N, C-alpha and C positions, 0 to 999 in steps of 0.2 A: 616715453617722451624723447629719449635720445635714439637717434637712428644714424647708422653709418654703414658703409659698405663692409662686407664681411671678408675677412682673411682668416685662414686657419693654418695652424702649425701642427705637423705630425711628429711624433716621436714614438719609438717602439722598442720592445725588447723581445727577443726570440729571434727575430731582428728587433732591436729597440730603436725606434726612429723618432726623429724630431726635425721639423723644418718650419721656418717662419716665412709667411708670405707678407713683409712689413712695409720738419724743417730743421735744419741744424739747430733750431731753437729747442727741439727736444733732444736733450743731451744724452741720447742713447740710440740703440738700433731700432727702437720702436718708431723712429722717424719714417721708416718704410711704410707704416700703416697710415700715415697722415698725408692727405692731399696738400697742395700748396696752402699752408695754414694761415699765412698772414693776410687778412682781408684787405689791409691797406696796400698790399702789393698786387693781389689778384683781383680786387674789386668785388669779391664775393662777400661783401659785408652782410650781416644779418639785417633783415627788414623788420622793423618794429612799428606797427601801426597802433597808435594810441586812440582809443575811442573814449571820450570823456562825456559824462552825463551833463547835459545843460538844461535839465528839467527845472521847473519852478521850485521844487523842493530843495534844490541846491542853494536857494537863498536863505534857508533855515540856519539858525545860529547854533554853534556848538561851543562847549567849554573846552578849551584846548591849552596846550602848553604855550608859553611865550616862545617866540622864534628861537631856534637853536643859535647860540652865540658862543663860539669857542673861547671868547675872552672872558666869559663868566664861569664861575665855579659852581658846579651842582653837586649836591651831597646825596648819597644813598649807599648801597652796599658795595660799590666798586671804588677802587682807589683812583681819584681824579688825576693823579700824576703818573698813572701807569698806562701801558698798552697791553691789552690782553690778546693772546694769540690762540689760533685754532687751525687745524688742518682740515676740518670738515665744513667750514663756512658758517657754522651755527654760532649763535651768540653764546658767550660763556655764561655759565650759571653764577648766581651770586655766591661769593666766597671762593671762586675759582682761584687756584694758586698759579695758573699759567699766565703770568704777566712779567713784563720787564719795565724798567723805568723809562719814561718818555725822554729823559735826558740822554739816554743811550742811543736814541734813534738817529742814525746817520743817513737814512734813506730820504733824499730830497724829494723823490717822486711821490712819496707817501704824504707829504705835508698838506697839500691842497685837498686830496680826498679825505684825510682825517679831519681837516678843519670844516669841510662842507658836509660830509656824510658820516663822520665818526668811524669810518672803516677804510681799510685798504687791502686789496687782494694782489698778491704778487709772489714771485720767487724771492725768498728771504733767507739770510744766513746770519749767524752771530759769531763774533770773534772769540776764539779760545786762546788765551795767552798762557803758555807754559814757561814763562820766565826766559824768553829769548831762545828756546830750543828750536830745533827744526820741526817740532810738532805743533808750533803755532799755526793756526789755520782757521778758516771759516767753516763752521759746522752747523748742525741743526739747532733751532732755538731751544733754550732751556731756562726754566725758572730758577736754576741754581747759579746763573750768571746774569743777574738782572741789571747789572751796571755795564756789562760788556757791550761794545758797539754792535748795532744792528744795521745791516746793509742789504740792498736790494739789487737785483739784476738790472732793473730799469735805469739805475744810475751809472751803469758801466760806460766809461768813456765820456761821461757827462758831468758827474759831481764828485764822487769819491770823498776825500777828506776836506773838500771845499777849496782846495788849492789846485796845484798842477797834477797831483796824484789822483787820477780819476778812476782808477781800476782797483777793485778789491784784489788782494794778493795773499797767497799762502806763504808760509815759511818765513825766512829771513827778509824777504821782500815786502812782507805785509806789515800792518794790515792793508795799506794802500800803496799803489805804485803808479808810476807814469806809464808803465807798460802793461799789456794784458798777458805777458808771458806766464805769470804765476796765478792767473785768475782762477778762482775755484769753479767747480761745476754747480750750476744753479738747478738742483734737482728736486727741491721741495717747495711746494706752493702753500702759502699760509694766508689766512685772513687775520689782520690785526685790528683791534677795536680800541678806540679812545675810551678810557675808563670814565672820563668826564661826560662824554656823549652817552655812554650807557646809563649813567645816573640821570641825565636829562631825559632819556628815553623812558625811564621808570617814573619820572616826576608826574604829579597830577596836574589837571587843568587849572589855569589861573586867569585866562583871558577869554573874551568872547570874540568869535569870528564866524563868518558865514562858511558853509561847507565849500562853496565854490572858491572862496578866497583861500581856504586851506589847501585845496587842490592846486590852485594857481601857484601858491608859494612853494609847495613841495615839488611840483612838476618843473617849475622854473629852476629850482636848485639842481634837480636831477639833470635837466637838459644843459645846464651850464657846465656840467662836469663829466658827462659821459663822452666816450670816443669810440671809434671803430664800428659804428653802426649807421644804418640808414633809418631815418625817422619820418613818419607821416602822422597826420592828425585828422580825425573825424569827430563830429558832434551831431546832436539831434537837430532836426529841422525846426524852424521857428514856429511858435504858436500862431494858428490862423483863426482862432475863434471856436466856439462850441459847435457851430453848425457843421464844420468840415473836419477840423482836426488835422494837424500835420502828419506826415508819414515819413518814416525812415530818417536818414541823415546824409549829408554830403561829405565828400572828401575835401576838407578846407585847406589841407597842406599835403601836396603830393610827396611821395617817398623821395628823400634826398639825403646825401651824406651829411651827417651831423656837423662835420667840419665847416661846411658852407651854409648849412641851414640854421645854425644855432640862433643867431639874433632874430631872424624872421619868424621862426616857429615859436620862440619864446614870446615875441610880441603877439602872435596869434593866440597863444594860451592865455596871456594876460588880458585879452579882449573878449574872452568867452563870456556869453550872457548866461542867465539862468531863467528861462522863460518858455519852456516847452513841456510837452508830455514826455513819456518814457518809452519810445518804440524800440525796445531792445532787439527783438528778432529782426525787425525790418532793417535796422541799421547794420546788423551783422550780415544780413543778406547782401546789402549794398557793398559792404567790405569785401564779400566774396566776389561780387561782380568786378570790383577793382582788381583784386588779385588775379582773377581769371582772364582779365582783358575782355570782358563781355560788355553788353550794352549799359549805358548810364541810365539808371531808373530813378530812384528817389533823389539822386543828385541833380536832376533836372526839374524837380517840383518847385512850384511857386509857394511861398515867397523865397527870395534869396536868403542866405547864400546858396549858390549852386556849387557843385563840384568844380574845382578850379581848372583853368585851362590846361595847365601842365600835368594834370592827372589823366588827360585825354589824348588819344591818338592825334598827332599833328599839332599838339600844343595849342589848341583852339577851342573856344566854347561852342563853336558850330559843330564839332564832332560829337557824336552820340556813342562813341566807343571808348572805353577806358584803355589807357596804355598800362599794361600789366607791369608791376615792379619786379616780376620774376625774371631775372637775367641769367642766372647760372644754375645748373642742375644740382649743385651741392649747397646752394644758398639756403640758409635757414630763414623761416618766415614766422612772424609772431603777431598776435593781437593782444594788447593789454587793455582790458575792458573794465572801466571804473564806473560804478553807478551807486546811487544812494537809495534806490527803491525798486519796487516791483514794476513789471511792464504795465503800461497803460496805453490805450489807443494803438494796440500792437497786434493786428491780425491780418492785415492786407497782404503780407508776404507769405502766408501759409501755403497757398497753392503754388506760388512761384518757387518756393523752396523744394516742395515735393516733386516739382517738374524739372529740377536741375539734372543735367546729364549724369547718369550713373547713380542717382540718389538711392534708388531702390536696392541697388547692389551693395552699397556700403552701410545703409541704415540698419541698425540692430533692433528696431522696433517694428518690424514687419513692413518696411517700405513706406510707412506713414509717420507723420509727427505723432509723438506719444501723448499729446494732450497734457504734458507736464508743465502747464503754465500756471498763471495766477489770475483768478477771477475771469477765466476765459481769455486771457491775453498772454502773448508770448509763448504759445504752445510749441513753436518750432525753434526756440532759441538754442536749446541743447542739441537738437537734431542738426541745426545748421553748423554748429561748432564741430559736431562729429563728422559731418560731410567735409568740412574744410580740412580736417585732420586725416581722414581715411581715403578720400578721393584723390585722383591725380588731376591737379588743377591745370596742368599743361601737358596733354598727351603727346604733343609734338616734341617735347624735350625729353632726353633720356632720363630714366629713373622716375620716381614719384615726387611730384612737387606738391607740398601740402603746407598747412598753416597750423601752428599750435596756439591755442587760446588760453590766456590767463584771465581770471576774473577777480575783481576786488569789490567786496561789499563794504561801502563806506557808511558807517553808522547803521548798517542793516546786515542781518545774517539771513540770507535767502537760499533755501535748498536748491532752487532753480539755478542759481549761480554756481553752486557746488557741482551740480550735474553738468552744467555747461563746460566748466573747466575739466572735469573728469573725462567727459566724452570728447573734449577738444584736445586731449593730450597734455594739458597744462596743470595748473594748480589754482585752487580757490583760496584767497586770503582775505582776512578781515582787518579793518582799520576803523578807528573812531575818533582819532585826533591827529594833530600834526606829527607827533613822534611816531605813532604806529603806522601812519600812512607813509612817512619817509622811510621807515624800516622795511615795509612791504615792497614799495616800489624799488628800493635799492636792492633788496634780495632778489626780486624778479629779474631785474636787469643784469645783476651779477650772474645769475644762473644762465641767462640768455648768452651773455658774453662767453662764459665757459663752454656752453654747449656748442656754440657756433665755431669753435676751433676745430677747424676741420683738418723653427729654425733648428731645434738642436740637432745634434748629429746622430747618425746611426751607430749603434753599438751591437755587436753580435755575440751573445753568450754561447759558449760551446755547449753542445749536447752532452750532458754528463754521462749518458748511456753509450755514446760513441764519440770520443773526443776529437775525431777528425771531421765531424759533421756539426751542423748547426740545427737548432730547433726550427721547426717550420711554423711555429706560432709567432705571430707578430702583434705586439701590443702598442697601439698607436695613441699618442696623446694629441689632443686637438685643443685649440683655443680660439676665441673670437675677441678681437680688440673692442674697446669701449671707451667712451669719454668719461666713464665713471671709475670709481675706485676699484670695483670688482670687475675683472675680466672673466668671462665664463670659460671653463675648461672641462675636459673629459678625458677618459682613457677608454679606448675601444680595441677589440681583438679581431685580427684577421689571420689568415694563413698564407704561406707562400707555396705555390704549386706551379711547376713548369716555368719558373722564373717570373711569376706574376703574383701580386697580392689578390687573394680571392676572399669572398665573404662566405657566410654560412650557407648561401644558396649555391655555392660552387662557381659563381660567375666572377669574372675579373672585377676588382673593386676600383681600379684606377683608369680613368679616361686617358688614352695615350695622346689625345690631341691637346689636353690641358695640363697633364701631369698631376691632376688632382682627382679626388674621388668622384665617381660617376654620380650625377644628380640630374639626369635628364628624364623626361617623361618616358616611362617604360623601362628605364635602365638606371636604377638607383642602388648604390652600394648598400650591402646588407651585412653589417658587422655582427660578429658573434656577441652574445649576451643581450642583444637587442630583440625586442618583440616585433619589430617591423623594420623595413628598409629605412635607413637613416641618412644615407648619402653624405653630404658635407655639412650637415646640420649639427653643430657642435653640441647643443644641449640635449639632443635626442639619443636614446639608447645608452650603451656603454656603462662604465662603472658608476657614473653619476646617478644613473637611474636604478642602481643596485645598492645604493647606500642604505644601511639599516635605518629603521624608523628612529626618530630623534631620541626617544626614551631608551632605545636598545643600543645606541651607538657607543662604542668604546673609544673615547677620546681622552688622551693623556696630556698632561703638561708637567712641568718640573717644579712644582711649588716647594718641594722639600729639599731642593738643592740642585747641584749641577755635576756631581761626581758620584759614580756608583749608585745611581738611583734606580731601584727595581720598580719600574713604572706600574706594573700590574699588582704590586704588593700593597703599597700604601694607598689607602682610599683617598687620601688628600690629593693624589696626583691624577685622579680621574675626574674629568669635568662632567657634572650631572646637573639636571634641572634642580633648581632650589639648592644649589651647592652651598653647604655650610662653611666650607673652607675658603672659598674665594671672597675677596673684598672688592668693592667698586674701584678702589685705587689700582687694583691689578689690571683693570681695563682702561685706565686713564680717566676714570670718572671721579667726581667729587665724592668725598666720604659721605656715606649715608644714602647715596643714590642707588639703593638696592633694587628698586623697581626697574630702572633702566638696565641694570646689570643682569637681572633675570631675563629680560627680553633679549639682551645680547647673547646670553648663554643659550637660550632656546634657539635663536637664529643660527648660532655657530654650530649647534648640534644638528641642525637641518630642518627645523620647523619654520614654515612660512608665517612668521609672527605678524608681519604686516597685513597679510590677508586675514588672519585671525582678528586682529585689532579693528580692521575695517568692518568686518562682519559684526562685531560687538557694537561698534559705533552706529551701525545701521539698524540696531535693534534685535539682533540675533543673540540671545542669551547663552546659547550652547552651540556655537558654530563648529564645523568639522576641523580637525587638526590636519592641515595639509602639509606634506613634505615639500621642501624646496627642490630636492634632487639636483643639487648644484655643487660643482667643484670649482676651485680657482684655476688660474692658468699656469701651466708648466712651461713658461716662455723659453727658458734656456736649459731646462733640466732634462737629462737623459735618464729615462727610467731604467732600473736594473732588476734583474731576476736572481733570486736565490732559490736553488733547487734543493728541496728538503728530502725528496725520495720519490716514491711512486714507480712507474714504469715508463718506458719510452713512449708508450701509447697513451698513458694517463699520468703526466708529470705532476708531482706534488710540488708546486712552486708558488712563491709569493713575489708579486711585482711591487716594487717600492718606487714611488714617485712623489715629489714635493711640488708645491704650488706657491704662487704669490699671494694667496690668502694666508700663507704662513703655516700650512699644514703638510706634514709628511703622511702619506697614505700607504697602508699595507693592504694590498688587494689580492684576493685569491685568484690565481691564474686560470683556474677552470671555470669558476662561476662569475667572476667579476665583482663579487661581494667584498666590501671592505671588512677586513678582520679587525683592524684597529687603526688609529691615527694619532698623531702627536703634534701639538703646538708648543713651541718653546715659550716659556714664561715671558720673555722679552717681547714677544709678538702678540700677546694678549690684547694690548691697547689697539692693535690694528683691527681687531674684531669689531670694536665699536664703530670705527670708520666704515668698515665693510657693511655692518648692519645699517648704517645711514646711507651708504653707497652714494656719496655726493658726486657731482661733476667735479673733475679735477683737471688742473692744467698740465700735470706731469704724471707719467705712469708710476703707480705705486708697486712696491716690491715687498716680498716676504722671504720665503725660502726658495731662492732662484739659482742656487749653486749646484753644480753637477754632483751626483752621488757615486761613490765608489763602494762596490761590494767586494768583500775579501773573505776567503775561507782560510782560516789559520790551520796549520798542521794537516793540509789537504792530503788525504791518502788515495785520491783518485778513484775511490769507490763512489758510485752515484749517491747523492744525498748527503746530509750532514750527519756524520757518525759521532754524536756527542760523547758516547762511551769510549771512543778511541781518541778523544781529545780534540776533535774537530770543533771549530767555532766559526760562526758566521758574524761578520761585522759590517756595519755601514759607517762611512765617514762622509760628511757633506758640509758645504759652506752655504753662504747666503747670497753671493754675488752682490747686486746692488741693494739687497735687503739689509746688509750690515757687514760687520767685520768679525763675526763669530764663526767658529768651526766646531762641529758636533761629531761625536763618535758614539755609536750605539751597538751593543752586543745583541744580536737577534738570533742566537743559536736556537733558543726556543721561540718558534714563530709566534707564539701567543703570550710570551712573557718578555717583552723587550726591556733591556737595561740601558739607561743613559749612562755611558761610561764616563764622559767628561765633556766640558765645554771650555773653549778658550776664546779670548778676544784680545784686542790691543791693550786692555788693562791687565791681562794676565802676566805674571812675572816672565820676563824674557821675550815678550812679544810686542814691545812698544812700537816696532816698525811695521806691524801688520796693517795692511789696508783692507779694502773690501775683499772678501774671500771668494775670488773668482776662480782661482787655480784648482782644477780637478785634482783631488788628492791621489797620490800614488802610494800604495802600501808595499813595502819591501822588507827584506831581512838584512841586518847589518851587525857585524861584530864590533862592539865598542868596548875597548879595554878588556877583551877576553870574554865578554858576555854577548851572546847573540840575542838580538832584540828585534821584534816586529816594530817597524817604524812607519810613520806617515810623513811623506815628503811633499811639500807644497811650495809654490812660489809665494812671495810675500804679499801678493794681492794687487789691487788696483787703487791708484790715486786718482780721484775724480777730476783733478786739474787737467788730466789728459782729455777730458770731454771738450775742452776748448782747443781750437786749432793752434798750430804753430809748435815749434820745438820747446820742450819743457823738461827740466829735471824735477824729480819728485821727492817728497818728504816722508811718504809712507809707501809701503809696498816694495821698496828696493831692497829685497832680502830673499833668502831661501831658508826654509826651516825644516828640520828633521825632528819629529815629535814621537815620543813613546806612545805606541798604540794603546797600552794598558792604562797609562796614567794621565796622558795629555801633557806631560812635562816636556819642556824643550831639552833635547839631547845635544843638538848642534845647530848652528846657524851661520850664514854668511851674509855680509852686508857692509855698508860703509861706516857705520857708527861703531863706537868702542865696545858695545855690549855683545858683539858677535865673536864666535870662535875663530872664524876666518874673516879677518877684517880686510875688505877690499875698498880702501879709501884712496888708492892711487899711490901710496907710499911704497908698496911692494913691487908692483909691476907697471905702474904708471896709469892704470885705468881703474877708476872708482865705479862701484855699483851705485849709480845715481838715478836709475829709472825703475819705475814700478814693474812688477812681474805678475801680471794676471794669468799668464799662460801656465798650463801644466808642465811639470818637469819630466823629461824623458829619462827614465831610470833603466839601466842595463846591467845584466849579469854576464860579463864577457868571459869569465873564467869557467862558467858552468858549475860552480860549487854551491849554488843556491843563495849566494850573498850578492847584494848590489855592489858594483864597483865602478860605475861610470854614470854621470848625469850630464844632460844638455838642456839648456833652456834659453829662450829669447826674451827680450824686454821691450819696453816702450820707446827706447832710443834706437831701435833697429840693430841692437847688438845681440851676439850669440855667444853664450858662456858655456864653458866645459869644466867639469869637476871630476877628479879621481878620488874614490873612497878607498882608503888604505885600512882594510879590515884588521881588527885587533888593536888598533891604536886608541888612545884616549881621545876625548872630544876635541881637545886643543890641537891635536895633530891628525885628526881623523881624515880630513879632506884637504887636498891641494886643488887649486883651481885658478882660472883666469879667463881672459877674453880670447875666444877662438876667432871671431870675425866681427867686424863692424860694418854694417851694410846700410845704415840709415844716416841721420844727420848728426848723431852724437859727436863724432870725431872729425866733422868737416869744419873748415874755417868759417867762423861766423855762424856755425851750426846750420849751414846749408841753405838752400832755397826751399820754398814750399813743396816742390816736387820731391825733395829728398827726405821728407818727414815720415819715413817708413816705420811702422810699428809691428811687433810680433805679438799676436794674441793667442796663437796656437802652439802646441808642442811640436818640436821637430820630429820628423820621421827618420829614423836612423837605420841604415842598411849596410851590412858587410858585403863589400865587393872583393871577393877573394881571388878571382881568376884574372884580375888585372895584373899588368907587369909589376906594378907596385901596389900591393893590396891596401885597401883603405876603408874607412867608414864613411859612407855618403850621408851627410847630415842635411836633410831636405826640409826646407821651410819656406812659406810664402808670407808676404806682408800684406796688410790691409787694415784700414781704420774701422775697426768693428764698432766703435762708438758712433761713427757717422758713415754708414754705408753709402749715403748719397753724395759724399764728398768726392770731388773730382780734381782736387788740387795736387794730389800726391801721385807720383809715378811708381806704382807698386810693381813688385817683381817676385818671381819664384827662383829660389836659389838651391843649388846642390853643392855644398861645401865639402871638400875632401879632407878628412882627418887621417893623416898617414901614421900618426902615433896611436895605432890601434890598441896595443896592449901595454904601452909604456905610460908610466906616471910622469907627468910634467910638474915639477915643483912650482909653486906660486911665484916665487921670485925668479924663475927661469923661463917664464913663458916667452915665446918668440913674438915678434910684432904680429898683431892680429891680421887676418886676411881681410882685404878690403874689396869693394865692388870692382875696382880696377884690376884686381888680381884674377878675376873670374872671366871665363870665355863667354862672350855674349852670343848666344845661339838663337836670339829672337827671330831673326830672319837672315836670309843669305842670297836673296835675289836669284840670278841665273847661275851663280857660282856653285861649286860643290859644297856639300854640307861641311861646316867647320870641323876641323879635326882637333881633338883634344890629345895632348901629349901625356905621357905616363905621369909626369911630375906636375902637370897643371893642377891648380888648386880648386878647380870646380867650374861650374857653368851657371848661367842665369838666363831666364826668359822674362822679358819685360811684358807687362800686361798692356797690349796695344790694340786689342780687337775693338774696344769701345772706350770713350772717355770715362775715366773713373773706375776702370776695371780693377778689381782687387781680389785678394785671396783671404777668405774669412774662416777657413777651417783647415784641419790637418790634412796632409797627404798620406797616402798608403802605398807601399811598394810590395809587389808580388811577382814572381817569375821575371825579375829584372825590369818590370814595368812600374812606373810611378804614376799614380792617379791623383789628381787634385782638381778641385772645383774652383771656379771664379765667379764673381758677381759683378755686373756692371749696371749702374743705375740707368733707368730709362728717362726719357724726356717726358714730363707729365703733359705738356702740350696745352694745358688749360688750367683754369683756376680750380677745377674739380676733380682732376684725375691724379692718382698716385703714380709715382715713378716705379712701376712694377719691376722693371729691370730685366736683364738677361743673365741666365746661368749657363755656364759651360763646364764640361768635363774635359780635362786635358789628360792624354794618355801618352806618356813619353818614356824613352829609355832612361834608366837610372844612371847609365854611364855617361851619356852626352846630351840628353834632352831631345834626341831626334824622335820624330813620330814613330810610334810603335805599330802602325798599321802595315809597315814594310819590314821584311826581313833584312838582315845585314849580311852581305852588302845589298844595296838597293838595285833593283832591276834598272839597267842603264836607260831604258826608254821611258821610265816613269820616275824622274827625280822628285824627291819629297818637297812638299810645300808646308809652310807653317800651319795652314788651316787643316792639314792632315792630322794634326794632334788633337783636334777639337771635335767634340760632340755637343751640340746645343740642346739644352734641356727645355722642356715645355713649361715646367713649373715656374711660377713667379716667386717673389720674395728671395730670401737667401737660401740656396740649396746647401745642405750639409755635406760633409765629406763623403767620399765613396766608401762603401763597405763591400766585402766579398762574402758570399754565402755558399756554403757547401752543404746541401740538404740531403735527406735520405731518399729523395725521389729519383736519384740517378740521372738528373738532367744536366749534370755538370755545374761548374761554378756560375754564379750570377753576381753581377755588380749592380749595386743600387745606390742612388743618391736620393735621400728622402724616400718617397714611394715610387719613384721612377727607376725602373730596372732595365739593364741592357747586357748584351753579351760582351764579356771582357776580352774575348778572342784568345783564350788559352784553355788548355784541356784540364787543368787542375791536377795533373799527375803529381805525385809526391816528389819534392825536390829536397836535397840535403842542404840545410842551412846551418852554418857554424856561428855560434855565439860564445865560444870559449876558445882559449888559446891551446892549440895542439902542440904540446911540448916535444913531439917527435918529429915535427917538420923541419 
C-alpha cells in the first residue's frame, strides 16, 4: 500500500562500507530521503474521493449511539478523565496502563481533535522534572508520570504555557520559554485517545436513525476537522424507474483543497438523498474516468445531477472530458467507498472496464473480470479497483500514478468489498453504527495523512594473514526507506578486484555513471550468497535470504540480567516459539495477551505470520509456514569483522551488524548464514510495533550506533587464540535508539556473553546522552594497574535537532569505562560528578555542548598505553586531553580547550552562519619534517542532523598542536585557537598560493562550492595527503523530487591545504586552482569518508568513498610514521 522512491545505503567490511542516499521537519538525516514533504507548501496534497451510497436501502433505520458529546461522561472499561497513548495508532485495549491524566495535557492543538474525534496524532513529549537539576527535560511519554505536563510540536511558537512562553524548553529554561533556543527534538509520534470517547465508542445503541443520516453526521464531523488534503464527492445516479434503471454515478463535488471546500462539500453531503439502486462497479469506473481525465460517461446520464462543471476540462458542462485531479507525480490518490449493500443494476460497465488501456496487462484474473459479483451484478468491481491501483493512470507524467481504494461495509459484511480493497491496495473495514463508522473513517483518513508524507562510512579491517594488506571481501549493507516502522535492510557480499567491486560473476558491480550498483537490463550486479543477480534490490539475495527457518533461529535477549550474562547457557535468554519465559509485558502488551505475544515472537523469529493468518482466515486449515526473509535497516551502523581463523584463501570470520529493528546479527562471512542474533530486553516492545508495521510520521530507531570490535591481548597471529589469552569484544551504542551502551565478549563465536550494559541511570553516567559516539578501546594505567578501557563522547542531546546556537544538558562529557565491568573509571564534564571538572572555573571554558563524535585516542610514546585524546563538540569547539599514566583517576587526565571554531565563544553566540558543529572524530597526523614539528588536528564541520540545511557556513580545519609530547595542565591552557588565527586558503584568485609560516596555527577551507556544502564524515591522511568528503544539498525543483545533492572528495596537502594533484613547487605555467582539490562523485545521498585499500592483487592502493573507488595518485610504498617520542633526538 505504501510506495515511495527507493534509496539504498551501502556499508561493508573487508572493506566495510555504508552510505546513505537520504524537511527539516524530520529531525535527523533521514530528511534526505523525503521529498518536499509539506503538502501545504508544495501543493501535492493527497486526493481523497469519497463515494457514498445513496441507494434506497440507506433509508433503513439502525439502532445507534447517541451523538458523541465530549461534555457528557460515558462509563466503560476506560478512565474517562485520562488520555491513552500509543505509538502504533491502534486503539488501546481495555485495562491498558498507558495513560496520563487529561489535566496534564498542555497541547492546545490536540483539544479540538480530541473533542471531535476522541483522538489526536502528533509529535508529543512529556516533562520530566528532577527537582530543578539540569536534567529537567521533555522526554518520551510514560505511565509513571501521569500528572507531568504533555506538550506537542504543533504548539511551538503558538501556545506553550498559555502566556508569552510559547516554546517547550529543556533544562533550566523549561518547561516553557519565550525562545526556541532550548526547544527539544520532536522525534516521537503518538496517538492519544480520550478515555471518555473510548467508553462512548464501546457503548451500545440507544437511538434510532437512518443509515444515510448516520453517514451524514459522521462525514460532516470528519470534514469539519481534517486538513491538508483535497476532497471530492461522488454518489449514485438517481432512480429512473423499473423500466430503465439508472447507471453509475456523477462527480458532484470536484477535487478541491479542504481549506476552501469545507462548507460547500459539507452542504453537499447533508443534501444527499437515498433513492437509487447500487451500481458499485459502474460508479467506480466513472471515478476512474475522472482520475484519468477521460470522457465523461455516467456523469452525463439523465436525470441530473450530472458531473459538475469544475470536474470537466474548461470548467463547463459542455465539455465531455474530465479534468484529472492528478497534478504531481508524487501525489497520493485515494477512493473511500462506503456502501450498505450488494451491487444491483450494475453490469453495463463490464465491457468498458475490460477495454481500458492496459487492463489485460495488469489484471490478475486472465485479462477478464473474474465474475466475483453478487447475483450476476458488480462482476468487475474488484477488477476495476485493481486496475486503478496497478495501472499507470497518466503515462505522460513521470512515475506511476495510481489510486488506492478503501471500502467500508456499513451494516453489511460483503466479501466483494474485501476483495475490492485488497486488490485496490487499501483496506476493508466494517461499521454498523455511529461510533464504529466514526472510528473507521477516522482511522482511514489518519492512515492516508501519514502515508501521504512524502550513509555509514567505510572501515577497512586489516588482513590478519598479511597485516600490510586488506581483505578483498566486501560486505555491503543496504537499506530501503519506508513510511512504515520497518525499513527493509540486508547485508550482501562482493569482492574488490582491480580497484573495483565485483560480484560472483566477476563483473563490476557498480555503475560508474551513477555510483550505485548496476541494475540495467543485461547488466545487473550479482552479489555473493545470492541465487540470482540482485542489483540494487534491497530485499533480494544477501544475508536476509540466508536467515535460518524461524524454528531453528538462535535469537537471544537478556532476560536474566545485564552483566556477565552467558547468552547461550541460560535457556531463558533464547527467544523461541511458545516461549515459557517471556511475558506479554516484555513486549509492551497488556498482561494476559499471550496470543498476540506468540504472534509477535513468531514474526520476530522470521515467520510471515500475517500471510499465515490470512490463509487461515480464507479457509486453509493447514497453510504453509512462509519465512519473511527480512532484516531491519543498518542506517548508521558500520559492520565489523572478527577473524577467528582459517586461511588467507578461506577466512573464518564473523560479520557483526546491528539494525533499527533492534537486532545485532552475527553472520558467517563465507555463507551469509546468521549464526545467532541478539535483541536487548529494552527493545522487545519495539518488536510489537514492527509486527504491526504502522505508518509513522518519524523514523523509528533501535540499535543504530557504530560497533567497535576489539581483540584483547592481540598476539598478531591470525585468528583468536583463546588459549593464549586472546579475547574478542564488541562494544556498541544505540545512537537515536536510546542512551545505552553494550559490551559483549564474543571470544567463542557461538557462545556470546553480554558483559555489561550502561545507560544514563547507571551510577556515574547521569550526563550520558544518546549513545552516538563510536567507542574506542585503549589501554591505560590507572593508579598502577593497566586496564582495557572504553572511551566515548558523552553522546547527543536532541535539542541540537532544532537550529540555532544551544548549550546542552546531557552529552557534554567524556567517559572512560572499564571494559571488563562497565564501571566508570574517569570522566570529564561540567558537573560536579566528574573527575576532571570543566565548568569554566579552572581555565575559563566550560564543557557545555554535547559530544556525539568519537574520541580520537593516541599512543604518542609507543608504550602501548593511550596518552592523548582529541574530540570536537556541538559548539564547534575542539578539546585536547593528556593522559598521565600511573596516576589515580582524580589526577589521571589534564585537559582543556584547544580551539573554538563555531559560535560557542562568539559575542551573542554568533550569526546563523557561525553555528558550526563537529559530529566526527578529528584526524590527527604528526608532521615531523616541518621547521617546528606539530600534530595536525584535522576536522570538518557539518550539521549531520539536518544535511539539507544551508544556513551555516561550514569549513574544514587543520589546527596545529605544537605541544606534541608535552602535558598541558588544565589550569595552564593557553587561549584557544580561533578561526581568525588560521590562514584562510579557500581561494587565492590570481595571486600565489598563500604561504603558511612555521609558527602559523593552521589553515582552513570554507565550503563554498555549493550553498549548504558541509562535511559529514571524518578525514583521513596518508602520504601527507588529506582526503575528506563534502555533501551539498541539491535543489529539489518540484514538489516531488528529493534534494539528492552533490558529493565531493577533496584531496589536499596536510601542510597547507593546497591541491595535491601538483608537486611542490608548482609548475609556474600551471598555477593551482581551488577546483583542483576536488573530485565530484556520482553517488547521491551522503557519501561516507574516504578509505584506502591495499589488497593482495598487486594493483596498488585504491581510494573509495562508499562503493565509488578512484586512484589516490600515490604508489603506496612504505613510509615511516612516528607516533612516539624519540628520546635521542
